[in-house]
N, C-alpha and C positions, 0 to 999 in steps of 0.2 A: 430358511436353512434347510439343507438337504442331507441325505445320507452319503453323498459322494464328495463332500469337501467342506471347508470352513470359510467363513467370511472374515476378512481381515480389514483393518482400518487403512485409509488411503495413504497416510503418511508412512506407515509400515511398508506398504506395497511399493511406495516410491523409494524408500531407503534400500529395500531388498531387490529393487528393479525387477519386479514380477508383475504379471497380469493374470487375468482369469484363465485357469487351466494349468498354470505353472505350479511348482511345488517349492515349499520353503522348509528349512530345518529349524526346529526349536530345541532348546536344551533345558533339561531339568536341573535342579540344584545339585543333584548327585552326578551330573555329567552325562546322563542318558540322552541320546539324540532321537528325535522323532521327525518324520517327514509328514507334512500336511499339504494337501492339495487345496489350491485357492479356488473356491467355487464362486466367490463374489467379493467385491470391494465396496466398502461403505465409507461415507464421509464422517470423519471424526477429527475434531480440531485439537483435542488435548489427549495425550497418551497414546499407547499402542494397545490394541485389543484384538483378540481372536475369538470369534463366535462359532460354536459348533453344537449340533444337537447331541443327545445322549448316545444314539447309535454310533455316530461317527467318532465320538469321544472314546467309546469302548473299543472301537476298531483301531484307533491310533495308539492309545496307551495300553491296550491289551488288559484292561481291567474294568470292572463294573463301575458305572457312574455313581458317585456319591456326593450329595450336596454339602458344601462346606461354608456356605454363606447365606445370609438372608437379606432380602430387600424389604426394608421397613418403611412404610409410609404413614406418617402421623396425621391424625385429624387436625391437630393444632400444630402447625409447622413453624411457629415462631422460634426465633433463635434461642430463647430461654428454654423452651420446651425441648428443643432438639439437643441442647447441651446437657440438660438434666437426664434425658433418656440415654445419651451416649455415656454419661458418667455412671449411671446405674448398670448399663450393659457391660461396660468395661470391668466392673467389679466381679463379673461372673468368671469362674475358673476356666470355662471353655472359650471365653472370648479372647480373640487374638488382637483384633483391631476394628475400629469403626471408622468408616469413611463418610463424611458428611457432604452431601451434594452442594449445600450452601457454601461451605468453605472452599470447595473446588471452584465454584462459580465466582466467589469473591476474589480468589487468587488470580483467576483468569482476567477478571474485570480490572484489577489493579495493574496487571501487566499491560493490558490494552490501554489503560489510562495513561500510564507512563509513556507508552509508545505514541499515543496521540500528542502528548506534549513535545516529544522529539520531532514528530512530523510537522507540528505547528512551527517550531523553530526553523526547520528546513524550508518550509514554504515561505515564511517571512524573509529568510535570508536570500532565497532564490528570487523572490519578488523585488527586493531592494537591489539585488545584483542586476536584474533585467532593467530596472529603472535607471540605474547608473550607467549601464552600457548604452542604452538607447539615448540617454541625454548626452553622453560623451561623443558618440558617433555623429549625432545630429549637430552638436555644437562645432565639431571639427569640420563637418561638411559646410556649415554656414561660414565659418572663419576663412576657409579656403576659397570661398566664392563671393566674397564681399563686393568685388568690382562688378561681377555679373548682376548681383542684386541691386547695387547702386545704379547701374545702367538701366535696369528694368524700371526702377522707381523714377529715374529722370525722364524716361520715355513715356511715363504716364500710366503705367500699369497700376491697377487697384491693389490695396494692401493684401487682400485675400488671394489675388492672382500671384503676387510675389511670394506669399507664404507657401502656396501650393506648388510653386516652381521647385522649391526645396522638398516640401513634405510629400509630394506625390511619390517620389522615389522611396521615402521612408515608409509610406503606407504599403507600397508594393513589397518592400523587403520585410516589413512586419507580417504581412499576410503569408509570404513564403515561409518565414520563421515559424508561424503558428502551425501551418500544415506539416512541415518537417518535424517540429517539436512534438506534435501529437503522435506521429508515427513512431519516432524514436523513443518518446516517453513511454508509450504503451509497451514496447519491447523491454525497455529498461526497468519498468515497473514489474513486469513478470519475472525478470531476473532477480530483482531485489526481494520480491516476495518468496522466492525459492531459497535465497541465500540467508535472509535475515532471521527467520524463525529458528528456534532450537530444534534438536532432533526429535524431541517429544511433543512438538506442537506444530500446528499448521494454520495458515490464515487463508481466508477466501481470496483467490487470485484475481477475481473479476473486478472491473471498474464500473461504477454507475455513470449515468449520463451527466450527473452534476459535476463530476471531476473535470472532464474536458471543457464543459461550458464555463465553469468558474475560471479555469485557466485562460480561456479566450477572453472573457470579460475583463479580467485583470490586465491582460496585455493591451486591450483596447483603451482601458482607463489610463494606463501608463503612457500610451502613445498620445492620447489626447492631452494629458497633462504636460508632456514635453512639448507638444505643438503650441500650447498656450504660452509656455515660457519662451520658446523660440520666436513666437510671434512678437512678443515684447522686445526681444533683442533685435529683430529685423527692423521694427519700426524706429528704433533708436540708432540705426546705422547713420554715420556721418557721410552722406553721399559725396560731398566735396572732397573730403580728406581721402576717401576710398578711391575716387577717380584720379586724384593727384598722385597717389602712391605708385611707386615703380616696382613691378614684379621682379 
């Protein structure tokens, strides 16, 4: 912290659309307005905070700094001890409120746990949708090319060659879909991470390498599973009936 400005939380800077060097207005409960220069932006995932030293505080509010809160760190930080201390402290006449870091941590953890359950449902739904779409498109492709497949089988092509006649196209399209999906998904993820959190909270916008890797692995597994199912269908094609049919 410096004497030339205050440090604000990142979410607050985003909502106010300010950067280092800009000024923001803050309002007291009595309606008094003060301008604060942004000297720095810090990462803060819950709540909005403005940090300044005593000198800059006195300059902004035109009054001497006076402490109105205490940071208490207990040697025994068990939940029971913290609750007992908070109860004793709140009985003091000068006490206004106690804020327990463990309660704040628990609240954030519960919110993230509920969000994880929602994300799990979305991931499973998207996975099932991709499996159904891949199976449907491949099944339609085979149904429309039964005569071609029957001709290849009659000419003596091996089963794997007949399978890859259809599935080579599917593999290429799957690869293109994975590449495009990673690019579009990264942009869409950034948009969701900005839109989803409330105004008083922020989430980490980055993605770890495990996210795209798991997505690619799932698509490869789905593609392989559909290939096995389609292989069974191709093997059971009635070549005689297919070649006798009239298009």
